[in-house]
C-alpha positions in Angstrom: 33.4 2.0 -6.6 34.7 0.7 -9.9 33.0 -2.1 -11.9 35.6 -4.6 -11.0 35.2 -3.8 -7.3 31.4 -4.2 -7.7 31.8 -7.5 -9.5 34.2 -8.8 -6.9 31.7 -7.8 -4.2 28.9 -9.7 -6.0 31.1 -12.8 -6.3 32.0 -12.6 -2.6 28.3 -12.1 -1.7 27.3 -15.0 -3.8 29.9 -17.3 -2.2 28.8 -16.2 1.3 25.2 -17.0 0.3 26.3 -20.5 -0.4 26.2 -20.4 -4.2 28.8 -22.1 -6.3 29.5 -23.4 -9.8 26.6 -22.9 -12.3 24.3 -21.5 -9.6 26.9 -18.8 -8.7 27.5 -17.9 -12.4 23.7 -17.6 -13.0 23.2 -15.5 -9.9 26.2 -13.3 -10.7 25.0 -12.8 -14.3 21.5 -11.8 -13.0 23.1 -9.3 -10.5 25.3 -7.8 -13.3 22.3 -7.6 -15.7 20.1 -6.0 -12.9 22.9 -3.6 -12.2 23.2 -2.7 -15.9 19.5 -2.3 -16.2 19.5 -0.1 -13.1 22.3 2.0 -14.6 20.4 2.2 -17.9 17.3 3.4 -16.1 19.3 6.0 -14.2 21.0 7.2 -17.4 17.5 7.4 -19.1 16.0 9.3 -16.2 18.9 11.7 -16.2 18.6 12.2 -20.0 14.9 12.8 -19.6 15.5 15.3 -16.8 18.1 17.1 -18.9 15.6 17.1 -21.8 12.9 18.7 -19.6 15.3 21.3 -18.4 16.3 22.1 -21.9 12.6 22.2 -23.0 11.8 24.6 -20.1 14.8 26.8 -21.1 13.6 26.8 -24.7 10.1 27.8 -23.6 11.4 30.5 -21.3 13.6 31.8 -24.1 10.6 31.8 -26.5 8.4 33.6 -23.9 11.2 36.1 -23.3 11.6 36.6 -27.1 7.8 37.2 -27.5 7.9 39.6 -24.6 10.8 41.5 -26.2 9.0 41.5 -29.6 5.9 42.9 -28.0 8.0 45.6 -26.3 9.7 46.4 -29.6 6.4 46.5 -31.3 5.1 48.9 -28.7 8.1 51.1 -29.1 7.7 51.0 -32.9 4.0 51.8 -32.6 4.7 54.7 -30.2 7.3 56.1 -32.5 5.1 55.6 -35.5 2.2 57.3 -33.7 0.0 54.2 -33.6 -1.5 53.2 -30.3 -0.9 49.6 -29.2 -3.8 47.2 -28.6 -4.9 46.9 -25.0 -3.4 43.6 -23.6 -6.6 42.5 -21.8 -9.2 43.0 -24.6 -9.7 41.8 -28.1 -9.8 44.4 -30.9 -13.2 46.0 -30.7 -15.6 45.0 -33.6 -16.3 48.7 -34.4 -15.4 50.7 -37.5 -12.6 53.2 -37.0 -13.3 56.7 -35.8 -12.2 59.3 -38.4 -12.7 63.0 -38.7 -15.7 62.2 -40.9 -17.6 60.3 -38.2 -20.4 61.7 -36.1 -18.1 61.7 -33.1 -20.8 62.0 -30.4 -22.8 59.1 -31.7 -19.6 57.1 -32.3 -18.5 57.6 -28.7 -21.9 56.7 -27.4 -21.7 53.5 -29.5 -18.2 52.8 -28.2 -19.3 53.2 -24.6 -22.2 50.9 -25.1 -20.0 48.3 -26.7 -17.4 48.7 -23.9 -20.1 48.2 -21.3 -21.5 45.2 -23.0 -18.0 43.7 -23.1 -17.6 44.4 -19.4 -14.5 46.5 -19.9 -13.1 48.6 -17.0 -13.8 52.3 -17.5 -10.2 53.0 -16.8 -9.3 51.0 -20.0 -11.7 52.8 -22.3 -9.1 55.4 -23.5 -6.5 52.8 -24.6 -9.2 50.7 -26.3 -10.6 53.7 -28.1 -7.1 54.6 -29.2 -7.0 51.5 -31.4 -10.0 52.7 -33.3 -8.7 56.1 -34.2 -7.5 57.1 -37.6 -6.5 60.2 -39.5 -6.9 63.5 -37.8 -8.8 61.8 -34.9 -5.6 59.8 -34.1 -3.5 63.0 -34.5 -5.7 64.8 -32.0 -5.4 61.9 -29.6 -1.6 61.8 -29.9 -1.4 65.5 -29.2 -2.8 65.0 -25.7 -0.6 64.9 -22.7 0.4 61.5 -21.3 -2.1 62.0 -18.4 -4.9 62.9 -20.7 -4.2 60.1 -23.1 -5.0 57.6 -20.4 -8.2 59.4 -19.2 -11.2 58.5 -21.3 -13.2 61.6 -20.3 -10.4 63.9 -21.4 -10.0 62.1 -24.7 -13.8 62.2 -25.2 -14.0 65.9 -24.4 -11.1 66.7 -26.7 -12.5 64.7 -29.6 -16.0 66.3 -29.1 -14.4 69.8 -29.0 -12.4 69.1 -32.1 -15.0 67.2 -34.2 -18.2 67.0 -32.3 -20.8 69.2 -30.6 -18.6 71.8 -28.9 -18.4 73.9 -32.0 -22.3 74.1 -32.0 -22.5 75.5 -28.5 -23.3 72.1 -27.0 -22.0 70.7 -23.8 -19.2 68.1 -24.7 -20.8 65.7 -22.2 -24.1 65.7 -24.1 -24.8 64.1 -27.5 -26.9 64.9 -30.5 -29.0 61.9 -29.7 -30.1 63.5 -26.4 -30.9 66.7 -28.3 -33.0 64.8 -30.9 -35.0 63.3 -28.1 -35.9 66.8 -26.9 -36.6 67.8 -30.5 -34.7 71.1 -30.0 -31.5 71.7 -31.8 -29.5 74.9 -31.4 -29.5 77.4 -34.2 -26.3 77.3 -36.2 -25.4 80.4 -38.1 -23.8 79.8 -41.5 -21.5 82.6 -42.6 
């Protein structure tokens, strides 16, 4: 319906309601004003709706961009040989594990920290990976994909490479447990 048709309808309605002269003109102006205000409100609502849709699209685009950036960063980290942080946990407040660390004590400290933070044991390997540096990181990255995600495999490999395995100790034991018994294995120096 065009505006002229609507105005004609208002005039006809006003006449049928018994309005005439000044009263009809005032009533007609009120109806036109109300109609214009209604149209303005509809236009404003539509503008706000479009603005919300655009805002939602912007937010979705930003989230997708962040997701893609994280994926790209993971790919860059994997290709650079640096493990990515575990998505569910903050960076552990522990110093990095290097080839110069006492690996058995470090791993015991890491496990205690992980338990105190209520981490899932299945996530220990990925969290530990973020603390590895130097040759310890190289050893970690040399593991198979299955072993990289298995903390016990990572622990045994690190202990074998840097820890107690070379001294004839069980990789599951630690020097601390040996100190408690006050018996240390004899090490031959050649």
